[in-house]
N, C-alpha and C positions, 0 to 999 in steps of 0.2 A: 371106791375109796371110803374108808370108815370115818364116822363122825367122831371127833375128838372132844372130850369134856374139858372144862376149864382146868380141872385138876391135872389131867393128862398133859394139857398144853403147858402148864406151869412146870410140871415135872420134866417135860422134854426140853424146855428152855433152860432150866437149871442144869440138867445133864449136859446140854450143849455148851453152856457157859463154863462149867467145871472142866470139861475135856479140852475146850479151846484154850482156856487159861493155862492148863497144865502143859499142853503142847507148845504154846507160844512162849511160856516162861522157860521151859527147858531149852528150846531153840535159841531164844535170846541170850540165855546164860552161856550156852556153848559158843555163840558168836562173840560174846564179850570176852570170854576166857581166851579164845584164840586170836582175837584182834587187839587186846589190851597188852601192850608190852610190859607193863608194870606188874602184871599178875604172873608170877613165876613159881612161888612157893604156896603151899597150903591150897592146892587146886580144889580139893574135895570141899573144903570149907567155903571157898569162893563160890563153887557151883551150888552148894546147898543154900547159902545165904542169898545169892543172886536169884536163884529160882524162886525162893519164897518172896523176895522183894518184888520181882516182876509179877508174880502171881497176885499179890495183894495190890500192887500199884495198878496194874491193868485190870484187876478184878473189879475194882470200883467202877471203872469206865465201862467195861463190858457188861457188868451186872445191871447198871442203870441205863446208860446210853444204848449199848448194843442190844439189849433185850427190848427196849422201847422201839428202836428202829426195826428190829426183827418182827415184832408183833404187828406194828403198823404196816410194814411192807407186805407181810404175809396176808393180813386181812384185806388190804387194798387190792392185791393181786387176785385173791380168791373172789372178791366181790365184783370187780370190774374187768379183770383181765385174766380169767381162769386159765386160758390156753397159753398164757405167757408166764407161767410159774417158773420157767427156767430162768427168768430174769432175777429171781430172788437172790441167788448167790452173788451175781455181779453187782446188784444194788447194795448188798451188805458190804461188799468190797469197797465200793465207792464211798459209802458212809463211813467206813473205817479210815479213809483218807482225811476225814474231817478233822482229825487230831492235828493235821498240818495247818489248819486255820488258827488253832490255839497255840501250838508250839511249832513254828515253822522250821523244823529240823528234818531233813530228807530221810534219814533212817526211821524216824517215827512215822512218817507218811507211809513208807513201804511196809513197816511192821503193822500199821493199822489196816492197810489194804489186805495183807496176807492173813491177819487175824480175822477180819470180816469174812473173807472167803472161807477160811477154815471153819468159822462158826456156821456159815451157811451150808457147807458140805456136811458137817457133823449133824446139824439140825435135821437136814433132809434124810441123812442116813438113819438117824434114830427114829424118825417118823416111818421110814421104810421098814425098819426092823419091827416097829410096833404094829404096823399093818399086817405083817406076816406072823405076828405073835412070837417073835424071837427076842431074846434078851440082848443087852448091850454091856453086861457085866465084864465080858472078856476084854473089851478095850480099856475099861477102867483098870483092871488088873494088869494088863500089858503095859500101860503107861506108868503105873506105879513101879512095876518091875524094872522098866527101862530107867526110871529115875534112880532107883537104888543101884542098878548095875553101873550107870554112869558115875554115880557118887563113889562107888567102890573102885571103879577104874581110875578116877582122879586121885583117890586116896593112895592107891598102889603106885601110880606112875608119877606122883608129885615129887620133885627133887627134894632132897634133904637139905635143910638149912646149913650153910657152912658154919663151922665153929669159929668163934672169935677167941683169940688168945690175948690175954692182957699183958 
């Protein structure tokens, strides 16, 4: 196992944060579009705006709280329980459920758990790729392409507003 510098640790955490937020916000936007009966027209605009809203809304939480929990959990597990590093991702999932203490809304709890698990998996994947001297640019590109493809899909498939005759 290679020793990671503080700069590499910060870069890994920021990459994990960005990827997690992009994945979570895209998924949450899709869920909202398909479950909200009032969203019928302008699906592309709803998808774009909701993805950005969730990205920034969850971004603050993941950037501050998620990274703090991540760094603390990783350092504690490395120092005292090195062979139990597999607990890293489940612990982050449980920490993600803490949003339920602030906002007791069941979908937020589930979203927090899934976001925490996603962060843990991506963080370990990025570390794995770094140890093998491989890049992670492809996932950034793939997620951005997915975002624009979904945006285009919603633009093309969105129903046309009915005309109103006076």
